[in-house]
C-alpha positions as CSV (number, residue, x, y, z in Angstrom):
1,M,0.0,0.0,0.0
2,T,1.4,3.4,-1.0
3,S,1.3,6.2,1.5
4,S,-0.9,9.2,0.5
5,V,2.2,11.4,0.1
6,G,3.7,8.8,-2.2
7,L,0.5,8.3,-4.1
8,H,0.1,12.1,-4.5
9,T,3.6,12.4,-5.9
10,L,2.9,9.6,-8.4
11,I,-0.3,11.2,-9.5
12,L,1.4,14.5,-9.9
13,A,4.1,12.9,-12.0
14,E,1.5,11.2,-14.2
15,V,-0.5,14.4,-14.7
16,R,2.7,16.1,-15.8
17,A,3.4,13.2,-18.2
18,I,-0.1,13.4,-19.7
19,F,0.2,17.2,-20.2
20,A,3.6,16.6,-21.9
21,D,2.1,14.0,-24.3
22,S,-1.3,15.6,-25.0
23,D,-1.7,18.3,-27.6
24,L,-5.0,19.4,-26.1
25,A,-3.6,19.6,-22.6
26,Q,-0.5,21.5,-23.9
27,A,-2.8,24.0,-25.6
28,L,-4.1,25.0,-22.2
29,R,-0.5,26.3,-21.6
30,P,0.1,25.1,-18.1
31,R,2.0,27.4,-15.7
32,G,2.5,25.0,-12.9
33,M,1.2,22.1,-10.9
34,S,1.7,21.3,-7.2
35,I,0.3,19.3,-4.3
36,V,-1.3,21.5,-1.6
37,D,-3.2,20.2,1.4
38,G,-4.1,16.9,-0.3
39,C,-5.2,18.5,-3.5
40,I,-3.5,19.0,-6.9
41,E,-3.5,22.6,-8.0
42,I,-3.0,23.5,-11.7
43,L,-2.4,27.0,-12.9
44,Y,-2.7,27.6,-16.7
45,D,-3.1,30.4,-19.2
46,G,-5.8,28.7,-21.4
47,F,-6.0,28.5,-25.1
48,P,-4.0,31.1,-27.2
49,N,-6.0,34.3,-27.7
50,D,-8.1,33.6,-24.5
51,L,-7.3,36.8,-22.6
52,R,-9.5,35.8,-19.6
53,G,-6.8,34.0,-17.7
54,P,-4.7,33.0,-15.9
55,F,-6.9,30.1,-14.7
56,G,-6.6,27.7,-11.8
57,A,-8.3,24.5,-10.7
58,R,-7.9,22.4,-7.6
59,F,-8.8,18.7,-7.3
60,E,-8.9,16.6,-4.2
61,L,-6.6,13.6,-4.4
62,P,-7.3,10.1,-3.0
63,K,-5.7,9.1,0.3
64,D,-5.1,5.6,-1.1
65,E,-6.0,3.3,-3.9
66,G,-9.2,2.3,-2.4
67,D,-10.9,5.3,-1.0
68,E,-14.1,6.9,-2.4
69,I,-12.3,9.5,-4.5
70,W,-10.1,6.9,-6.1
71,N,-13.1,4.7,-7.0
72,R,-14.9,7.6,-8.7
73,Y,-12.2,7.9,-11.4
74,S,-10.6,4.4,-11.6
75,N,-11.9,0.8,-11.7
76,E,-10.4,-2.4,-10.6
77,Y,-8.2,-2.5,-13.8
78,G,-7.2,1.2,-13.7
79,G,-4.1,2.4,-12.1
80,I,-2.4,5.8,-11.5
81,H,-2.4,6.7,-15.2
82,D,-6.2,6.3,-15.4
83,W,-6.8,8.2,-12.2
84,A,-4.6,11.1,-13.3
85,A,-6.3,11.1,-16.8
86,Y,-9.9,10.9,-15.6
87,G,-9.7,12.4,-12.2
88,V,-7.6,15.4,-13.1
89,V,-6.8,16.1,-16.8
90,F,-10.1,15.3,-18.5
91,R,-12.0,17.2,-15.7
92,L,-9.7,20.2,-16.1
93,V,-10.3,20.3,-19.8
94,E,-14.0,20.0,-19.3
95,I,-14.3,22.9,-16.7
96,Y,-12.1,25.1,-18.9
97,E,-14.3,24.4,-22.0
98,T,-17.5,25.1,-20.1
99,S,-16.0,28.4,-18.8
100,F,-16.7,30.0,-22.2
101,E,-20.4,30.0,-21.1
102,R,-19.5,32.2,-18.2
103,I,-18.3,35.8,-18.0
104,R,-15.3,36.4,-15.8
105,P,-16.3,38.7,-12.8
106,Q,-15.0,42.2,-13.5
107,A,-13.8,42.7,-10.0
108,M,-11.6,39.6,-10.1
109,E,-7.8,40.1,-10.2
110,G,-5.1,37.5,-10.6
111,T,-6.0,33.8,-11.2
112,W,-9.5,32.9,-12.1
113,W,-10.2,29.7,-10.1
114,L,-12.8,28.1,-12.4
115,E,-13.6,25.4,-9.9
116,E,-12.3,24.2,-6.6
117,I,-13.3,20.6,-6.5
118,V,-12.8,19.1,-3.0
């Protein structure tokens, strides 16, 4: 059994690898990714010519490979790659793409946190 810190580190590495290999994820122009208080935080600029950013999203990470959060985005055959893809990257792309239906609040400065999922 992997500790939560070890699991979080593995998920972060896998998310970075997916971003490196995916044209769509790269198009979001990531600024940085980190683990903060059991969540992965991703900062990104958005698609080229999208001047509404920078954007941010936060996703709660599983404590281990059997807790409720793990089971939402992985099945008995899935591993860390599947969890990183479905639990983080695909969700990030989805919330970004649906952000075009919203108008950024005028009073907001700095990063637009599209969604904090915890």
